[in-house]
C-alpha positions in Angstrom: -22.4 -23.0 -11.9 -20.2 -24.6 -9.3 -21.4 -25.1 -5.8 -18.8 -22.7 -4.4 -20.1 -19.8 -6.5 -23.7 -20.8 -5.5 -22.8 -20.3 -1.8 -21.3 -16.8 -2.3 -23.3 -13.9 -0.9 -23.2 -10.6 -2.9 -21.7 -7.5 -1.2 -23.6 -4.4 -0.7 -22.7 -1.8 -3.4 -20.8 0.4 -0.9 -18.8 -2.6 0.4 -18.0 -3.8 -3.1 -16.8 -0.3 -4.0 -14.6 -0.2 -0.9 -13.1 -3.6 -1.9 -12.4 -2.4 -5.4 -10.8 0.8 -4.1 -8.6 -1.3 -1.8 -7.6 -3.5 -4.7 -6.7 -0.5 -6.8 -4.5 1.0 -4.0 -2.8 -2.4 -3.5 -2.2 -2.7 -7.2 -0.8 0.8 -7.4 1.5 0.1 -4.4 2.7 -3.2 -6.1 3.3 -1.4 -9.3 5.4 1.3 -7.5 7.5 -1.4 -5.8 8.0 -3.3 -9.0 9.2 -0.1 -10.7 11.7 0.5 -7.9 13.0 -3.1 -8.1 13.3 -2.9 -11.9 15.3 0.3 -11.5 17.6 -1.4 -9.0 18.0 -4.3 -11.4 18.8 -2.0 -14.3 21.0 0.6 -12.6 22.2 -1.0 -9.3 21.7 0.2 -5.8 21.8 4.0 -5.2 24.7 5.5 -3.4 24.5 5.5 0.4 24.7 9.3 0.4 21.6 9.5 -1.7 19.5 7.3 0.7 17.4 8.2 3.7 18.1 6.2 6.8 15.2 3.9 7.8 15.1 5.5 11.2 14.2 8.9 9.6 11.6 7.3 7.4 10.1 5.5 10.4 9.9 8.8 12.4 8.3 10.6 9.5 5.7 7.9 9.1 4.9 7.9 12.8 4.6 11.6 12.8 2.1 11.4 9.9 0.1 8.7 11.7 0.1 10.8 14.9 -1.2 13.8 12.9 -4.0 11.8 11.5 -5.1 10.4 14.8 -7.7 12.4 16.7 -6.5 13.9 20.0 -7.5 12.0 23.1 -8.6 14.1 26.1 
C-alpha cells in the first residue's frame, strides 16, 4: 500500500454516493458532447436555418435557472 493511499480518508456513504452521481452526470454530458462532435465530423455542420441562436439558448437557460430559484422577499 502506498503512503498516498494510506493518508486518504474514506467518505461518508452519502457523500460517496453524491460523488458517484456527479461522476455519472459528468460522464453522460461528455458522452452527449462526444456524440454531437462525431455527428459534425461525419455529416458536417448543420445549416444556419436549423440552428438556434446562442442568445435564445442563453435566455432560455437563465429563465430555467430563475424558475428553480426560490423567490426572495
